[in-house]
Residue frames as a rotation matrix with the C-alpha (Angstrom) as fourth column:
MET 1
0.086 -0.780 0.620 35.39
0.450 0.585 0.675 -8.09
-0.889 0.221 0.401 31.43
LYS 2
0.548 -0.010 -0.836 37.00
-0.662 -0.616 -0.427 -6.86
-0.511 0.788 -0.344 28.25
LEU 3
0.404 -0.390 0.828 38.13
0.495 0.854 0.161 -9.13
-0.769 0.345 0.538 25.41
TYR 4
-0.021 -0.505 -0.863 40.75
-0.712 -0.599 0.368 -7.96
-0.702 0.621 -0.347 22.94
HIS 5
0.185 0.341 0.922 39.78
0.331 0.861 -0.385 -9.70
-0.925 0.376 0.046 19.71
ALA 6
-0.628 -0.344 -0.698 40.84
-0.582 -0.388 0.715 -9.78
-0.517 0.855 0.043 16.07
PRO 7
0.440 0.898 -0.010 37.94
-0.665 0.319 -0.675 -10.90
-0.603 0.303 0.738 13.82
GLY 8
0.810 -0.027 -0.585 38.62
-0.458 0.594 -0.661 -14.20
0.366 0.804 0.469 12.09
SER 9
-0.266 -0.963 0.034 41.58
-0.723 0.176 -0.667 -14.99
0.637 -0.202 -0.744 14.34
CYS 10
-0.579 -0.027 -0.815 41.88
0.340 0.900 -0.272 -17.67
0.741 -0.435 -0.512 17.01
SER 11
-0.976 0.216 -0.038 40.16
-0.063 -0.439 -0.897 -15.27
-0.210 -0.872 0.441 19.41
GLN 12
-0.369 0.877 -0.308 36.96
-0.708 -0.050 0.704 -16.02
0.602 0.478 0.640 17.49
ALA 13
-0.319 0.192 -0.928 36.81
0.364 0.929 0.067 -19.14
0.875 -0.316 -0.366 19.68
ILE 14
-0.876 -0.037 -0.481 36.60
0.474 -0.246 -0.845 -16.97
-0.087 -0.969 0.233 22.80
CYS 15
-0.728 0.676 -0.115 33.74
-0.686 -0.717 0.125 -14.96
0.002 0.170 0.985 21.31
ILE 16
-0.174 0.655 -0.736 31.92
-0.331 0.665 0.670 -18.25
0.927 0.360 0.101 20.71
VAL 17
-0.520 -0.077 -0.851 32.55
0.661 0.595 -0.458 -19.42
0.541 -0.800 -0.259 24.28
LEU 18
-0.975 0.194 -0.107 31.24
-0.088 -0.782 -0.617 -16.11
-0.204 -0.593 0.779 25.63
GLN 19
-0.396 0.871 -0.292 28.05
-0.838 -0.213 0.502 -16.60
0.375 0.444 0.814 23.64
GLU 20
-0.169 0.294 -0.941 27.70
0.047 0.956 0.290 -20.25
0.984 0.005 -0.176 24.66
ALA 21
-0.632 -0.170 -0.756 28.20
0.721 0.230 -0.654 -19.38
0.285 -0.958 -0.023 28.34
GLY 22
0.432 0.857 0.282 25.91
0.695 -0.515 0.502 -16.36
0.575 -0.021 -0.818 28.20
LEU 23
0.110 -0.511 -0.853 28.61
0.854 -0.391 0.344 -14.10
-0.509 -0.766 0.393 29.63
ASP 24
0.957 0.229 0.180 28.96
0.286 -0.853 -0.437 -10.39
0.053 0.470 -0.881 28.95
ALA 25
0.021 -0.961 -0.277 32.24
0.711 -0.180 0.680 -8.86
-0.703 -0.211 0.679 27.90
GLU 26
0.651 0.059 -0.757 33.22
-0.347 -0.864 -0.365 -5.69
-0.675 0.500 -0.542 26.11
ILE 27
0.492 -0.468 0.734 34.71
0.774 0.622 -0.123 -6.69
-0.399 0.628 0.668 22.75
THR 28
0.514 -0.441 -0.736 37.60
-0.390 -0.884 0.257 -4.48
-0.764 0.155 -0.626 21.70
LYS 29
0.941 -0.081 0.328 38.76
0.317 0.549 -0.773 -5.12
-0.118 0.832 0.543 18.15
VAL 30
0.228 -0.951 -0.208 42.44
-0.253 -0.265 0.931 -5.34
-0.940 -0.159 -0.301 17.30
ASP 31
0.812 -0.164 -0.560 44.12
-0.552 0.099 -0.828 -5.25
0.192 0.981 -0.010 13.90
ALA 32
0.854 -0.422 0.303 46.30
0.134 0.742 0.656 -8.32
-0.502 -0.520 0.691 14.36
ARG 33
0.448 -0.715 0.537 48.73
0.872 0.217 -0.439 -7.42
0.197 0.664 0.721 11.58
LYS 34
0.125 -0.366 0.922 49.18
0.136 -0.914 -0.382 -3.74
0.983 0.173 -0.065 12.42
HIS 35
-0.368 -0.207 -0.906 48.88
0.871 0.263 -0.414 -4.31
0.324 -0.942 0.083 16.18
LEU 36
-0.917 0.170 0.361 46.49
-0.219 -0.971 -0.098 -1.41
0.333 -0.169 0.928 16.52
ILE 37
-0.579 0.798 -0.168 43.32
0.593 0.270 -0.759 -1.21
-0.560 -0.539 -0.629 18.61
GLU 38
-0.011 0.671 0.741 40.24
0.988 -0.109 0.113 0.13
0.157 0.733 -0.662 16.83
ASP 39
0.881 0.324 -0.346 40.67
0.399 -0.900 0.174 3.54
-0.255 -0.291 -0.922 18.51
GLY 40
0.748 -0.637 0.186 44.20
-0.143 -0.429 -0.892 3.80
0.648 0.641 -0.412 17.08
THR 41
0.598 -0.518 0.611 46.04
-0.752 -0.099 0.652 2.83
-0.278 -0.849 -0.449 20.26
ASN 42
-0.199 -0.759 -0.620 49.18
-0.763 0.517 -0.388 0.74
0.615 0.396 -0.682 19.88
TYR 43
0.756 0.574 -0.315 48.21
-0.296 0.729 0.617 -2.73
0.584 -0.373 0.721 21.07
TYR 44
0.013 -0.843 -0.537 51.75
0.519 0.465 -0.717 -3.27
0.855 -0.269 0.444 22.38
ASP 45
-0.586 -0.155 0.795 50.93
-0.472 -0.733 -0.491 -0.62
0.658 -0.663 0.356 24.98
VAL 46
0.454 0.805 0.382 48.35
-0.850 0.263 0.456 -3.06
0.267 -0.532 0.804 26.35
THR 47
0.825 -0.231 0.516 50.37
-0.033 0.892 0.451 -6.27
-0.564 -0.389 0.728 26.04
GLU 48
0.063 -0.916 -0.396 54.00
-0.772 -0.296 0.562 -6.57
-0.633 0.271 -0.726 25.10
LEU 49
-0.451 -0.188 0.872 53.26
0.214 0.926 0.310 -9.89
-0.866 0.327 -0.378 23.41
GLY 50
-0.648 0.127 -0.751 51.00
-0.601 -0.692 0.401 -8.18
-0.469 0.711 0.525 20.89
TYR 51
-0.843 0.366 -0.394 48.64
-0.112 0.597 0.795 -11.06
0.526 0.714 -0.462 20.13
VAL 52
-0.114 0.901 0.419 45.05
-0.991 -0.131 0.011 -11.99
0.065 -0.414 0.908 20.84
PRO 53
0.457 0.836 0.304 43.03
0.289 -0.462 0.838 -13.16
0.841 -0.295 -0.453 22.65
LEU 54
-0.828 -0.555 -0.077 43.60
0.267 -0.270 -0.925 -11.18
0.492 -0.787 0.372 25.81
LEU 55
0.250 0.957 -0.148 40.97
0.552 -0.016 0.834 -11.02
0.796 -0.290 -0.532 28.53
GLN 56
-0.749 -0.378 0.544 40.93
-0.195 -0.660 -0.726 -8.17
0.633 -0.650 0.421 31.02
LEU 57
-0.345 0.601 -0.721 39.14
0.818 0.569 0.083 -9.25
0.461 -0.561 -0.687 34.18
ASP 58
0.597 0.731 0.330 36.93
0.457 -0.648 0.609 -7.05
0.660 -0.213 -0.721 36.30
ASP 59
0.762 -0.368 -0.532 39.76
0.462 -0.267 0.846 -6.45
-0.454 -0.890 -0.034 38.76
GLY 60
0.772 -0.420 -0.477 41.92
-0.569 -0.791 -0.225 -5.03
-0.283 0.445 -0.850 35.95
THR 61
-0.214 -0.869 0.447 44.28
-0.438 0.494 0.751 -8.01
-0.873 -0.035 -0.486 35.66
PHE 62
0.125 0.165 -0.978 44.81
-0.991 0.060 -0.117 -9.88
0.040 0.985 0.171 32.39
LEU 63
0.220 -0.046 0.975 44.43
-0.146 0.986 0.079 -13.49
-0.965 -0.160 0.210 31.39
ARG 64
-0.138 -0.399 -0.907 46.33
-0.956 -0.186 0.227 -14.68
-0.259 0.898 -0.356 28.32
GLU 65
-0.936 -0.346 -0.063 46.29
-0.338 0.834 0.436 -17.72
-0.099 0.429 -0.898 26.01
GLY 66
-0.365 0.865 -0.344 43.10
-0.788 -0.090 0.610 -18.81
0.496 0.494 0.714 24.28
PRO 67
-0.145 0.341 -0.929 42.71
0.159 0.934 0.319 -22.31
0.977 -0.101 -0.190 25.76
VAL 68
-0.783 -0.172 -0.598 43.18
0.608 -0.006 -0.794 -20.94
0.133 -0.985 0.109 29.29
ILE 69
-0.857 0.513 -0.053 40.74
-0.501 -0.852 -0.153 -18.08
-0.124 -0.104 0.987 28.73
ALA 70
-0.259 0.788 -0.558 38.20
-0.548 0.356 0.757 -20.53
0.796 0.502 0.339 27.29
GLN 71
-0.340 0.092 -0.936 38.48
0.582 0.802 -0.133 -22.79
0.739 -0.590 -0.326 30.34
TYR 72
-0.955 -0.037 -0.296 38.15
0.263 -0.572 -0.777 -19.84
-0.140 -0.820 0.555 32.70
LEU 73
-0.650 0.749 -0.124 34.99
-0.751 -0.611 0.250 -18.61
0.112 0.256 0.960 30.98
ALA 74
-0.145 0.602 -0.785 33.44
-0.257 0.743 0.618 -22.07
0.956 0.291 0.046 30.75
ASP 75
-0.583 -0.156 -0.797 34.12
0.633 0.527 -0.567 -22.67
0.509 -0.835 -0.208 34.45
GLN 76
-0.939 0.323 0.116 31.98
-0.337 -0.804 -0.490 -19.64
-0.065 -0.499 0.864 35.26
ARG 77
0.085 0.989 -0.118 28.98
-0.995 0.078 -0.060 -21.66
-0.050 0.123 0.991 34.02
PRO 78
-0.797 -0.557 0.233 29.85
-0.556 0.828 0.075 -25.27
-0.235 -0.070 -0.969 34.99
GLU 79
-0.165 0.832 0.530 26.22
-0.129 0.514 -0.848 -26.37
-0.978 -0.209 0.022 34.65
LEU 80
0.547 0.379 -0.746 26.44
-0.729 -0.223 -0.648 -25.89
-0.412 0.898 0.154 30.88
GLY 81
0.601 -0.334 0.726 29.11
0.234 0.942 0.240 -28.57
-0.765 0.026 0.644 30.45
LEU 82
0.914 -0.329 -0.239 31.32
-0.368 -0.420 -0.829 -26.58
0.172 0.846 -0.505 28.08
THR 83
-0.307 -0.935 -0.175 34.17
-0.695 0.346 -0.630 -28.21
0.650 -0.072 -0.756 29.98
PRO 84
0.307 0.360 -0.881 33.96
0.287 0.848 0.446 -31.46
0.908 -0.390 0.157 31.94
ALA 85
0.966 0.138 0.218 34.24
-0.164 -0.323 0.932 -31.32
0.199 -0.936 -0.289 35.72
HIS 86
0.122 -0.966 0.229 37.67
-0.902 -0.204 -0.381 -30.93
0.415 -0.161 -0.896 37.32
GLY 87
-0.356 -0.423 0.833 39.34
-0.800 0.599 -0.038 -34.20
-0.483 -0.680 -0.552 38.28
THR 88
0.608 0.612 0.507 37.40
-0.218 0.742 -0.635 -36.33
-0.764 0.275 0.584 35.80
MET 89
-0.264 -0.693 0.670 39.05
0.527 0.478 0.702 -38.27
-0.808 0.539 0.239 32.99
ASP 90
0.445 0.497 0.745 36.92
0.896 -0.247 -0.370 -36.30
0.001 0.832 -0.555 30.53
ARG 91
0.921 -0.169 -0.351 38.58
-0.087 -0.967 0.237 -33.11
-0.380 -0.188 -0.906 31.78
TYR 92
-0.035 -0.996 0.084 41.97
-0.173 0.089 0.981 -34.56
-0.984 0.019 -0.175 30.96
ARG 93
-0.108 0.083 0.991 40.67
0.885 0.462 0.058 -35.64
-0.453 0.883 -0.124 27.55
LEU 94
0.886 0.440 0.147 39.63
0.462 -0.810 -0.360 -32.05
-0.039 0.387 -0.921 26.97
LEU 95
0.579 -0.751 -0.316 43.09
-0.392 -0.597 0.700 -30.84
-0.715 -0.282 -0.640 27.98
GLU 96
-0.219 -0.612 0.760 44.54
0.415 0.646 0.640 -33.40
-0.883 0.456 0.112 25.60
TRP 97
0.356 0.455 0.816 42.49
0.932 -0.111 -0.345 -31.91
-0.066 0.884 -0.463 22.76
LEU 98
0.983 0.059 -0.176 43.37
0.064 -0.998 0.020 -28.33
-0.174 -0.031 -0.984 23.66
ASN 99
0.208 -0.977 -0.056 47.08
-0.273 -0.113 0.955 -29.12
-0.939 -0.183 -0.290 23.75
PHE 100
-0.220 -0.223 0.950 46.87
0.748 0.586 0.311 -30.93
-0.626 0.779 0.038 20.42
LEU 101
0.651 0.559 0.513 45.00
0.759 -0.503 -0.414 -28.04
0.027 0.659 -0.752 18.81
THR 102
0.853 -0.373 -0.366 47.50
-0.203 -0.882 0.425 -25.52
-0.481 -0.289 -0.828 20.16
SER 103
0.010 -0.995 0.097 50.68
-0.344 0.088 0.935 -27.32
-0.939 -0.042 -0.342 19.19
GLU 104
-0.535 -0.252 0.806 49.70
0.476 0.698 0.535 -29.27
-0.698 0.670 -0.254 16.07
ILE 105
0.175 0.698 0.694 46.89
0.984 -0.106 -0.141 -27.29
-0.025 0.708 -0.706 14.42
HIS 106
0.913 0.197 -0.357 47.24
0.239 -0.968 0.076 -23.67
-0.331 -0.155 -0.931 15.56
LYS 107
0.199 -0.925 -0.323 51.01
-0.357 -0.375 0.856 -23.54
-0.913 -0.055 -0.405 15.24
GLY 108
-0.294 -0.276 0.915 50.82
0.618 0.676 0.402 -25.69
-0.729 0.683 -0.028 12.13
PHE 109
0.618 0.630 0.470 48.92
0.774 -0.380 -0.507 -22.96
-0.141 0.677 -0.722 10.33
ILE 110
0.584 -0.316 -0.748 51.40
0.086 -0.892 0.444 -20.18
-0.807 -0.323 -0.494 11.08
PRO 111
-0.544 -0.839 0.018 53.93
0.129 -0.062 0.990 -20.92
-0.829 0.540 0.142 8.29
LEU 112
-0.416 0.457 0.786 51.05
0.908 0.262 0.328 -21.16
-0.056 0.850 -0.523 5.78
LEU 113
0.686 0.699 -0.202 49.57
0.701 -0.709 -0.073 -17.85
-0.194 -0.092 -0.977 6.87
TYR 114
0.641 -0.581 -0.501 52.97
-0.459 -0.814 0.356 -16.21
-0.615 0.002 -0.788 6.52
ALA 115
0.818 -0.216 0.533 54.18
0.444 0.826 -0.348 -18.19
-0.365 0.521 0.771 3.53
VAL 116
0.755 -0.567 0.330 56.51
-0.006 -0.510 -0.860 -15.53
0.656 0.647 -0.389 2.14
ALA 117
0.325 -0.635 0.701 58.39
-0.924 -0.370 0.094 -15.20
0.200 -0.678 -0.707 5.42
ALA 118
0.570 -0.040 0.820 58.34
-0.419 0.845 0.332 -18.97
-0.706 -0.533 0.465 5.98
GLY 119
-0.135 -0.671 -0.729 59.90
-0.979 -0.024 0.204 -19.67
-0.155 0.741 -0.654 2.58
LYS 120
-0.382 -0.112 -0.917 60.72
-0.553 0.823 0.130 -23.31
0.740 0.557 -0.377 1.87
TYR 121
-0.951 0.050 0.304 59.49
-0.250 0.454 -0.855 -24.34
-0.181 -0.890 -0.419 5.33
VAL 122
-0.065 0.985 -0.160 55.99
-0.916 -0.123 -0.382 -24.25
-0.396 0.121 0.910 3.82
GLU 123
-0.023 -0.004 -1.000 56.93
-0.740 0.672 0.015 -27.39
0.672 0.740 -0.018 1.85
THR 124
-0.821 -0.276 -0.499 57.31
0.125 0.767 -0.629 -29.24
0.557 -0.579 -0.595 5.16
ALA 125
-0.885 0.460 0.075 54.63
-0.246 -0.324 -0.914 -27.48
-0.396 -0.827 0.400 7.21
GLY 126
-0.265 0.838 -0.476 51.83
-0.962 -0.200 0.184 -27.91
0.059 0.507 0.860 4.66
PRO 127
-0.117 0.205 -0.972 51.92
-0.314 0.921 0.232 -31.72
0.942 0.332 -0.043 4.38
LYS 128
-0.901 -0.229 -0.368 52.37
0.260 0.395 -0.881 -32.06
0.347 -0.890 -0.297 8.16
LEU 129
-0.726 0.687 0.033 49.27
-0.527 -0.525 -0.668 -29.98
-0.442 -0.503 0.743 8.86
ALA 130
-0.105 0.685 -0.721 47.35
-0.902 0.239 0.358 -31.88
0.418 0.688 0.593 6.19
SER 131
-0.469 -0.129 -0.874 48.23
0.045 0.984 -0.170 -35.16
0.882 -0.119 -0.456 7.90
ARG 132
-0.986 0.134 -0.100 47.00
0.089 -0.085 -0.992 -33.83
-0.142 -0.987 0.071 11.23
TYR 133
-0.388 0.895 -0.221 43.68
-0.862 -0.437 -0.255 -32.87
-0.325 0.092 0.941 9.65
ALA 134
-0.183 0.280 -0.943 43.40
-0.564 0.756 0.333 -36.30
0.806 0.592 0.020 8.04
TRP 135
-0.807 -0.149 -0.572 43.77
0.348 0.664 -0.662 -37.79
0.478 -0.733 -0.484 11.52
LEU 136
-0.846 0.531 -0.046 41.23
-0.312 -0.564 -0.765 -35.34
-0.432 -0.633 0.643 12.92
ASP 137
-0.257 0.765 -0.591 38.78
-0.920 -0.006 0.393 -36.36
0.297 0.644 0.705 10.22
GLN 138
-0.379 0.050 -0.924 39.10
0.013 0.999 0.049 -39.98
0.925 0.006 -0.379 11.36
GLN 139
-0.952 -0.037 -0.304 38.55
0.301 0.071 -0.951 -39.00
0.056 -0.997 -0.056 15.00
LEU 140
-0.665 0.731 -0.153 35.29
-0.636 -0.661 -0.398 -37.28
-0.392 -0.167 0.905 14.09
ALA 141
-0.624 0.433 -0.650 33.84
-0.343 0.596 0.726 -40.37
0.702 0.676 -0.223 12.39
GLY 142
-0.133 0.693 -0.709 30.61
0.563 0.642 0.521 -41.29
0.816 -0.329 -0.475 14.14
LYS 143
-0.406 -0.065 -0.912 30.85
0.871 -0.329 -0.365 -38.35
-0.276 -0.942 0.190 16.55
GLN 144
0.688 0.676 0.262 28.90
0.712 -0.699 -0.068 -35.12
0.138 0.233 -0.963 16.80
PHE 145
0.838 -0.433 0.332 31.76
-0.465 -0.885 0.019 -33.20
0.285 -0.170 -0.943 18.41
LEU 146
-0.044 -0.977 -0.207 35.36
-0.599 0.192 -0.778 -33.75
0.800 0.090 -0.594 19.47
MET 147
-0.766 -0.238 0.598 34.36
-0.643 0.310 -0.700 -35.06
-0.019 -0.921 -0.390 22.90
GLY 148
-0.840 0.504 0.201 31.39
0.482 0.863 -0.152 -37.08
-0.250 -0.031 -0.968 21.64
ASP 149
-0.091 0.921 0.378 27.81
0.926 -0.062 0.373 -35.84
0.367 0.384 -0.847 21.77
LYS 150
0.639 0.322 -0.699 28.57
0.666 -0.686 0.293 -32.67
-0.385 -0.652 -0.653 23.77
PHE 151
0.537 -0.422 0.730 29.86
0.341 -0.683 -0.646 -29.38
0.772 0.596 -0.223 22.34
THR 152
0.550 -0.445 -0.707 32.86
0.745 -0.123 0.656 -28.12
-0.379 -0.887 0.264 24.32
ILE 153
0.668 -0.375 -0.642 35.36
-0.309 -0.926 0.219 -25.30
-0.677 0.052 -0.734 24.18
ALA 154
-0.388 -0.820 0.420 37.62
0.098 0.417 0.904 -27.58
-0.916 0.392 -0.082 22.11
ASP 155
0.036 0.494 0.869 35.07
0.956 0.237 -0.174 -27.45
-0.291 0.837 -0.463 19.30
ALA 156
0.914 0.279 -0.294 35.03
0.226 -0.953 -0.201 -23.65
-0.336 0.118 -0.934 19.46
TYR 157
0.190 -0.940 -0.283 38.83
-0.376 -0.335 0.864 -23.58
-0.907 -0.057 -0.418 19.20
LEU 158
-0.504 -0.380 0.776 39.01
0.469 0.634 0.615 -26.04
-0.726 0.674 -0.141 16.31
PHE 159
0.470 0.754 0.458 36.24
0.830 -0.201 -0.521 -24.18
-0.301 0.625 -0.720 14.48
ALA 160
0.809 -0.198 -0.553 38.13
-0.187 -0.979 0.078 -20.89
-0.557 0.040 -0.829 14.62
LEU 161
-0.206 -0.978 0.023 41.33
-0.363 0.099 0.926 -22.54
-0.909 0.182 -0.376 13.36
THR 162
-0.330 0.106 0.938 39.71
0.650 0.746 0.145 -24.62
-0.684 0.657 -0.315 10.64
GLY 163
0.742 0.657 -0.136 38.17
0.404 -0.599 -0.691 -21.51
-0.535 0.458 -0.710 9.12
TRP 164
0.214 -0.756 -0.618 41.67
-0.565 -0.612 0.553 -20.60
-0.797 0.230 -0.558 7.97
GLY 165
-0.434 -0.395 0.810 41.70
0.289 0.790 0.540 -23.54
-0.853 0.468 -0.229 5.57
LYS 166
-0.664 0.162 -0.730 40.75
-0.699 -0.481 0.530 -23.54
-0.265 0.862 0.433 1.91
ALA 167
-0.793 0.541 0.279 37.38
0.590 0.795 0.137 -25.12
-0.148 0.274 -0.950 1.15
LYS 168
-0.678 0.538 0.501 34.23
0.076 -0.626 0.776 -23.70
0.731 0.564 0.384 -0.37
TRP 169
0.377 0.833 -0.405 32.34
0.550 0.150 0.822 -24.38
0.745 -0.533 -0.401 2.87
MET 170
0.040 -0.431 -0.901 34.60
0.939 -0.292 0.182 -21.94
-0.341 -0.854 0.393 4.73
LYS 171
0.479 0.023 0.878 34.84
0.438 -0.873 -0.216 -18.18
0.761 0.488 -0.428 4.79
SER 172
0.490 -0.407 -0.771 37.50
0.800 -0.141 0.583 -16.30
-0.345 -0.903 0.256 6.73
VAL 173
0.939 -0.272 -0.210 39.55
-0.309 -0.936 -0.167 -13.13
-0.151 0.222 -0.963 6.74
TYR 174
-0.116 -0.981 0.156 42.58
-0.744 0.190 0.641 -15.44
-0.659 -0.042 -0.751 6.69
ASN 175
0.887 0.400 -0.231 43.35
-0.450 0.637 -0.625 -18.05
-0.103 0.659 0.745 4.05
ALA 176
-0.137 -0.914 0.382 46.03
-0.623 0.379 0.684 -20.69
-0.770 -0.145 -0.621 4.37
ASN 177
0.023 0.090 -0.996 46.75
-0.971 0.240 0.000 -22.74
0.239 0.966 0.093 1.28
ILE 178
-0.958 -0.198 0.209 45.56
-0.244 0.944 -0.222 -26.08
-0.153 -0.264 -0.952 2.61
ASP 179
-0.352 0.858 -0.375 42.55
-0.715 0.012 0.699 -27.79
0.604 0.514 0.609 1.09
LEU 180
-0.848 0.100 0.521 40.29
-0.397 0.533 -0.748 -29.52
-0.352 -0.840 -0.412 3.62
SER 181
-0.135 0.915 -0.381 37.39
-0.988 -0.151 -0.012 -30.26
-0.069 0.375 0.924 1.27
GLU 182
-0.254 0.005 -0.967 38.10
-0.463 0.877 0.127 -34.00
0.849 0.480 -0.221 1.04
HIS 183
-0.975 -0.161 -0.153 37.48
0.061 0.468 -0.882 -34.59
0.214 -0.869 -0.446 4.75
GLN 184
-0.299 0.954 0.015 33.80
0.072 0.007 0.997 -35.53
0.951 0.299 -0.071 4.95
HIS 185
0.186 0.355 -0.916 33.60
0.914 0.281 0.294 -36.05
0.362 -0.892 -0.272 8.72
LEU 186
-0.661 -0.499 -0.561 35.37
0.659 -0.743 -0.116 -32.74
-0.359 -0.446 0.820 9.31
GLN 187
-0.881 0.366 0.299 33.03
-0.043 -0.692 0.721 -30.97
0.471 0.623 0.625 6.91
ALA 188
0.050 0.948 -0.315 29.94
0.416 0.267 0.869 -32.41
0.908 -0.174 -0.380 8.63
TRP 189
0.008 -0.138 -0.990 31.33
0.997 -0.078 0.019 -31.36
-0.080 -0.987 0.137 12.02
TYR 190
-0.900 -0.425 -0.101 32.18
0.412 -0.902 0.130 -27.88
-0.146 0.075 0.986 10.72
GLU 191
-0.584 0.755 0.298 28.67
-0.068 -0.411 0.909 -27.32
0.809 0.510 0.292 9.37
ARG 192
0.198 0.644 -0.739 27.19
0.729 0.407 0.550 -28.66
0.655 -0.648 -0.389 12.61
VAL 193
-0.285 -0.388 -0.877 29.17
0.883 -0.461 -0.083 -26.17
-0.372 -0.798 0.474 14.68
ARG 194
-0.973 -0.144 0.180 28.60
0.214 -0.852 0.478 -23.35
0.085 0.504 0.860 12.19
SER 195
-0.327 0.934 0.140 24.82
0.247 -0.059 0.967 -23.81
0.912 0.351 -0.211 12.43
ARG 196
-0.209 0.231 -0.950 24.76
0.977 0.084 -0.195 -23.19
0.035 -0.969 -0.243 16.19
PRO 197
0.727 0.585 0.359 22.98
0.576 -0.804 0.145 -19.89
0.374 0.102 -0.922 16.97
THR 198
0.725 -0.513 -0.461 25.90
0.182 -0.502 0.845 -18.75
-0.665 -0.696 -0.271 19.10
VAL 199
-0.320 -0.873 0.369 28.37
0.611 0.108 0.784 -19.31
-0.724 0.477 0.498 16.27
GLN 200
0.050 0.440 0.897 26.05
0.949 -0.301 0.095 -17.64
0.311 0.846 -0.432 13.77
HIS 201
0.921 0.297 -0.252 25.93
0.377 -0.842 0.385 -14.61
-0.098 -0.450 -0.888 16.09
VAL 202
0.270 -0.910 -0.316 29.73
0.166 -0.279 0.946 -14.38
-0.949 -0.307 0.076 16.18
LEU 203
-0.446 -0.429 0.786 30.15
0.810 0.180 0.558 -14.86
-0.380 0.885 0.267 12.43
ARG 204
0.452 0.688 0.568 27.53
0.835 -0.551 0.003 -12.20
0.315 0.473 -0.823 11.76
ALA 205
0.874 -0.160 -0.459 29.33
0.163 -0.794 0.586 -9.77
-0.458 -0.587 -0.668 14.04
GLU 206
-0.103 -0.994 -0.034 32.57
0.115 -0.046 0.992 -10.46
-0.988 0.098 0.119 12.14
GLY 207
0.266 0.284 -0.921 30.96
-0.809 -0.453 -0.373 -10.14
-0.524 0.845 0.109 8.69
LEU 208
-0.747 -0.661 -0.075 31.72
-0.622 0.654 0.430 -13.78
-0.235 0.368 -0.899 7.89
LEU 209
-0.107 0.774 0.625 28.23
0.146 0.634 -0.760 -15.04
-0.983 0.010 -0.181 7.06
SER 210
-0.958 -0.250 0.138 27.90
0.150 -0.028 0.988 -15.81
-0.243 0.968 0.064 3.36
């Protein structure tokens, strides 16, 4: 397998899942803003959509969209419980989280990361994203991870996204102007995930360990 990955981007979550699942993949770095692969190749020649993550399977076909890639990888090692079993209510709860993170958190960051282009929309997008994180902070009260006591691919996804925020306990190549430092449950969760050896490995590879 080959993973097209931009350090510090949402594809960081896929690198974490690979480590958690103990799966091997060739990591090919992409400059997400210039759309260039590390060897100078135009990334649009690989995928017309131009964004990461993108997973090339052993048969040469591609799998797109981070939450789908994460589920595919986790399902290769079902005994690890990175995703609940198919057909269970917990699996649907996981899908609920992944859809929320995609639509409300991931997309919520985009105007803040491109504030100049977004213009006045930032004035609406910023408070909306802040309210979603306030809700997330409440959901994490009394819980180790999003799904309870078990780390799942949803935690990997949220970790990658949350690193884009502005708080002294975060370090990222991206920086959206949203302060998450007041959310104590979120901070405790973030540090808990960050301390995992698999996450430390990924952050070290990306030069994001302080």
